[in-house]
N, C-alpha and C positions, 0 to 999 in steps of 0.2 A: 505494500500499499504505499510505503514512504517513497519507494523508487518511482511509482505512478505518479505521485504528487510532484516529484522533482521533474520529470519529463513533461508534465503539464505546465509547470512554471517556466521551464526552460523554452518551449514553444510560444507562450505568452510574451516572453522576453524578446524572442527573435521576431515575431510578428509585429511588435511595436516598438522596436528600437531599444528594448530594455527598460522601458519606463515602469516606474513602480506605482504610478498613479492608478487609482481604481479605473477598471475598465468599463466602458458603456456596454449596453445591449448590443449595439451596432458591431463595436470591434469584437465582441464575443461570438457575435453570429459569423463575421468573417472567419475567426479562427475554427469555428465547427467545421465550415465549408472548405476553408483552405489552410490546414493547420501548418503547412511548411512554406507558405509565401506570405512575404510582407504585404501590408495593405498599401497599394500605391498612393504616392503623395496627392495625386489628383483626385482620390476618392476620399482620402482623409480631410481633404480640404472643404467637403461638402457635408460632413457628419453633423448632425444635429448638436447645438450647444445646450446642455442640461440648463434648463430655467430660461432660456432666451425666448422672446416673444416674437411674433412676426409683425413687422412694421409695414403695412402697405395700405395707407388709408386715402379716402376720397378720390379725388381725380388724379392722383399723382400717377405717374408712368413708373414702371418697375426701374431698378436702378441701371440696368443696361439699355441703353436708348435705341432699341431695334433689334432686330435679329442679326447675328453674326455667322450664319450658316446659310449658303444659298438654297439648300434643300429644305430649310425650315418653311419657307413660304411655298415650297413645290410638293410638299407631302401629298396634296391632292392630285394623284396621277390621272384622275378622270377629269371629265369636263364640269369644272366647278368654279363659275365665276365669282363666288363670294371671296376665292382666295386672292384675287386679283390684287387687292390693296397690299397684302403681305409680299407678294411676288415683286410688287413694285418696289416695296421698302427694300426687300433683300438684294434687288438689283442697284439700288442708289440712284434710280432714274427718276424722272418726273412722271413719266407715263409708262405703262405696260410695253409701249412699243419703243420706248427710248432707251434701250439697253446698251447703245453705244455712247451714253452719256457719262460713262464711268470708265476709268482706267482698270477697275478691279478685273483679275482673272477669275471669270465665274466658271464657265464650263469649257472644256477643250478635249482634244483627241488625245489617245493614249499615246501615240507616237511623239508628242511634245516632252514626255517625262524623259528628257535626255539631258545630260550635262550641258551648260550653257544657255538653256532656254530661259529667257527673261520672263518673269512673273510680277505681278503686282498684287500684293495680299493684304490689304488694309484692314480687313476683318480679323486676319490672324493676329493683328496687334493691338486689337480693341482691349480695353480694360476688361479684365475676366469677371464674370458673374459671381459673385460671392455668395449667393443664397444658398441655404443649407437644406438637407434632406428633413423631413418630419420624422419623428418617432412612428414606429409602424404602427401602433394602435390608434394614434391621431389621424394619420394618413388615410386609414381603411374606415374612419368614421365618416369620411366625406369623400366618396367616390368621384372619380373625373368622369362624370356622365352628365349629359344635358338635363336629365330629370332632376339632377342636384344643383343645376345652375343658378337659381335663384337663391339658393341656401349658400352657395359658395360666394356669390356677389356680396350677399349680407354679411357673411362672415368676415369679409375683408373690407366691409364699409365702402363697397363700390357702387356708384350709380350706374345703371344699365347703359346710359348712353356715354359713359367717360371712356378716355383712352385706355385706363387700365382694365376696365371691363372688357373692353375689344380683344386685348391680349388674352384675357382668361377665356373668353368665348372661344378663340382660335385654339387655344391649347386642348379645351375640352373636346372641340370638334375634331382635332386631329387624332385625339386619341381614340375617339369613338369611330372614327371612319373605317368602312371595311377594308380588310386587307386586299391588296391587288393579287393578281395572278403571280404566284412564285415569291409571296412575301410572307413573312412571320413577324409580327410587331407585338410590343407591349408598352405600357407607360409605367413608370415607377416613381412613386413620390418618397419612398423610404428606401434605406439601404438594403433591407431584407428582401424586397421586391425586385431591386436592381440585381442583387447578386443570383437570387434563387430563379428568376425568370431567365437570366443568361445562361445559367446552368441547365436549366430544362431544355434549352435549345440547342446547346453546343456540348453538354456535358462538363464534368469538372476539370478536365485536363486542359484549361485555358488561362489565357492571362489578358490583364486589361492595358490597353495603350493609350497614349494621348499625345498632343502636340507638345513639343519641347522647345519653348521659347524663353531666352533669358530677359530680364529687365532691361539689359543694356541695348537690346536690339530696338530701334526706333524708326528705321527707315523701311518702309513696306515693299520698297523695290528690291527684287532677289533675283539671282541666278541660281539655276538648279545645279548642284555640285555634283561630284563623283560618287556612286555608291547608292543610287536608287535601287531600292530592293521590295520585292513582293514579300509581305508578311502573312499571305494565305488568303484563300477564297471562302473560307469557312468562318464568318463573322456575323457579329451583330454590332452595328454603328449605333450609338446612343447620342442623340441632339439634345442639348439642354434648351428647354423651352423658356419663353419669357412668361413668368408666373411669380406670384408672390413669394413661394417657396420653391425649392429645387424639384424640377419634374423633368424626367428624361424620357423622350420618346425614342424607343429602341426598335430597329427593324433589321432583319436579315433579309436580303433580296438574292435569289438564285442568280448566279452569274455574276456576282460582285468580286472584284479583286481588291484588296488593300494594300497600298504601297506606303513606305516609309521614306520620305524624300529629303535629303539634305540640301540646305539652302544657304547662300552667301548673300547677306544683304550689301546694298550699295556703300554702307557705312562699315563694311568688314567684319560685321559681327556675323555669328552662325546660328542656325536654327535646323530643327528637324520637324517636318510638317506631316501630317497624315493625308493621304488622298485616297480616293475611291474611283475604280473605274466599273461602270455597268456594261457588262458585255452583252446583254440581251434588254433593250428597251422597248420590245414589240408591245408590252402590255400598257405603255405608258400612253397617255392622251397625246393626240397629235398636237394639242395647244400647249404642251409643256414648253415653257421658255427655253430649255435647253435646245430645242429644235429650231427656235426662232434665231437664237444667237449663232448656232453652228450651221444652220442652213441645211439640215439633214431631215430625213423622215424616220418615224420610230422603226426601231428593229434592224437599221441598215449598218451602223457602225457603234463600236463601243464609245460611250460617253463618260468622261472623267471630271472630277472637281475635288478642290481641296476642302477639307473639313474645318468648320469654325473653332475658334481657340478653345472653347469649353467641350468640344464634343469628345466623347470617350468610345473606344471600339474594343469590344471582346473578340479575340481570335483565339483558334485552337493552337495548343503547343505543338 
């Protein structure tokens, strides 16, 4: 029994850097699922803080001013005109047709993932969204469903016509939308759901990846460096939604390849960014903005894009 206790203590110290502080339920859950793997810093950063309340009142926008992932506004792969304002925001243009009004590298072809290719990734350098997960019991008490929308808005003191309410409605809508052909998805508002749902899709032999950007990197003009590599086609990409607390919309799309891309900024600093290439877009709506930008039709060529700063990716080991 004493030996068993020592082993458990050693695992706890390994998983959380040897801290002697009392472990939270979320940390214990991680250890129960991945006893030999440290929790990534990107996930530690969104753990709920005991006793901290959620502050998101009145007509205020969430802390991050708009989406930082081009796919956030493109989740509706069908013909859904209500998503156009979000697509517009994601593109940084003044209208849905004004997708050339920004230098941002949005969608591109797979053969562009070569050393020396110039990319402009302003969203990659946006301030990180610091919102935290909810404790599981609280998250499960208010499901992200349209049936609960009035209660959700009331909970966060949001007027139905406010900008904050628009973000909330869009997140709920995206979490409730039907899966497209070849897609598996879930929304997670707690660490436990985030982990358990990823495991249910890919199994326990997985790891969590994120963008690697230092605070010293300020210039969004980059060149792709040497060493672009694929990290697998068995993935679950988790986009952080704009919401009063941390909500990740995670999905796995058949025929998606994940890449780790080394970048060198014009200011000389280096970063590593995550990019995905969708090999099969035949199930996407012909109105998807990617086809407008690249001037191609669904299902003809792979379509790639970089992932937003706060996006996390489960991949098989």
